[in-house]
KENU-960572 format. One record per residue (C-alpha): residue in one letter; chain; x, y, z. Coordinates in steps of 0.05 Angstrom, whole numbers. Layout:
// KENU-960572
<atom 'A', 'A', <X, Y, Z>>
...
This chain:
// KENU-960572
<atom 'M', 'A', <2249, 1210, 1790>>
<atom 'N', 'A', <2261, 1282, 1769>>
<atom 'I', 'A', <2195, 1284, 1732>>
<atom 'K', 'A', <2157, 1263, 1796>>
<atom 'T', 'A', <2193, 1316, 1836>>
<atom 'T', 'A', <2177, 1369, 1784>>
<atom 'I', 'A', <2104, 1350, 1781>>
<atom 'S', 'A', <2099, 1350, 1857>>
<atom 'A', 'A', <2132, 1419, 1861>>
<atom 'L', 'A', <2085, 1448, 1808>>
<atom 'S', 'A', <2025, 1419, 1843>>
<atom 'I', 'A', <2045, 1451, 1909>>
<atom 'L', 'A', <2059, 1518, 1876>>
<atom 'S', 'A', <1992, 1518, 1840>>
<atom 'V', 'A', <1955, 1505, 1906>>
<atom 'L', 'A', <1993, 1562, 1939>>
<atom 'S', 'A', <1978, 1610, 1883>>
<atom 'F', 'A', <1903, 1595, 1885>>
<atom 'S', 'A', <1902, 1607, 1961>>
<atom 'A', 'A', <1928, 1678, 1954>>
<atom 'F', 'A', <1869, 1724, 1942>>
<atom 'S', 'A', <1874, 1798, 1926>>
<atom 'A', 'A', <1835, 1852, 1960>>
<atom 'Q', 'A', <1763, 1855, 1933>>
<atom 'P', 'A', <1722, 1917, 1918>>
<atom 'I', 'A', <1659, 1928, 1960>>
<atom 'N', 'A', <1603, 1979, 1956>>
<atom 'Q', 'A', <1579, 2030, 2008>>
<atom 'N', 'A', <1526, 1983, 2037>>
<atom 'Q', 'A', <1577, 1927, 2046>>
<atom 'A', 'A', <1625, 1975, 2080>>
<atom 'Q', 'A', <1573, 2001, 2130>>
<atom 'N', 'A', <1593, 1955, 2187>>
<atom 'L', 'A', <1668, 1954, 2172>>
<atom 'Q', 'A', <1721, 1997, 2204>>
<atom 'P', 'A', <1767, 2031, 2153>>
<atom 'I', 'A', <1841, 2022, 2164>>
<atom 'G', 'A', <1864, 2076, 2116>>
<atom 'V', 'A', <1859, 2109, 2048>>
<atom 'I', 'A', <1898, 2093, 1985>>
<atom 'N', 'A', <1909, 2131, 1920>>
<atom 'V', 'A', <1931, 2110, 1851>>
<atom 'S', 'A', <1949, 2159, 1796>>
<atom 'G', 'A', <1973, 2161, 1725>>
<atom 'I', 'A', <1933, 2100, 1701>>
<atom 'N', 'A', <1921, 2101, 1627>>
<atom 'G', 'A', <1874, 2043, 1615>>
<atom 'T', 'A', <1806, 2013, 1629>>
<atom 'P', 'A', <1765, 2012, 1694>>
<atom 'S', 'A', <1791, 1942, 1706>>
<atom 'D', 'A', <1862, 1969, 1705>>
<atom 'I', 'A', <1843, 2020, 1758>>
<atom 'R', 'A', <1809, 1965, 1800>>
<atom 'Q', 'A', <1871, 1921, 1794>>
<atom 'A', 'A', <1918, 1978, 1815>>
<atom 'L', 'A', <1874, 1993, 1876>>
<atom 'S', 'A', <1871, 1919, 1893>>
<atom 'D', 'A', <1947, 1913, 1889>>
<atom 'K', 'A', <1958, 1974, 1933>>
<atom 'A', 'A', <1906, 1950, 1983>>
<atom 'D', 'A', <1942, 1883, 1986>>
<atom 'A', 'A', <2007, 1919, 2001>>
<atom 'Q', 'A', <1973, 1953, 2060>>
<atom 'G', 'A', <1945, 1888, 2087>>
<atom 'A', 'A', <1873, 1902, 2069>>
<atom 'K', 'A', <1822, 1849, 2048>>
<atom 'T', 'A', <1772, 1897, 2016>>
<atom 'F', 'A', <1768, 1968, 1989>>
<atom 'R', 'A', <1714, 2018, 1971>>
<atom 'V', 'A', <1726, 2068, 1915>>
<atom 'I', 'A', <1708, 2137, 1940>>
<atom 'E', 'A', <1734, 2179, 1881>>
<atom 'V', 'A', <1754, 2170, 1809>>
<atom 'R', 'A', <1772, 2226, 1762>>
<atom 'Q', 'A', <1805, 2232, 1695>>
<atom 'E', 'A', <1857, 2286, 1682>>
<atom 'G', 'A', <1890, 2258, 1621>>
<atom 'N', 'A', <1902, 2194, 1660>>
<atom 'Y', 'A', <1859, 2165, 1715>>
<atom 'H', 'A', <1866, 2180, 1789>>
<atom 'A', 'A', <1827, 2139, 1841>>
<atom 'T', 'A', <1820, 2140, 1917>>
<atom 'A', 'A', <1793, 2084, 1960>>
<atom 'E', 'A', <1782, 2068, 2033>>
<atom 'I', 'A', <1812, 2002, 2054>>
<atom 'Y', 'A', <1785, 1952, 2105>>
<atom 'Q', 'A', <1813, 1894, 2143>>
């Protein structure tokens, strides 16, 4: 009986984890008809562009955004990025 309960619980948790989507990057054309809800920044990232994108996505999620558009990226030893976020 415990095995069935464990399998059921894992099945439910896997469905819930797949239903949670992170904020997605968009380009300027896709953002044209959207209303920005704010601006986010991430700094001190020492990694690849995908690390920057993931940090922006995580921060956008925390602000309740569904999408974000990168408006600035610069490298000063580590990376710094700024993005507009959209609902």
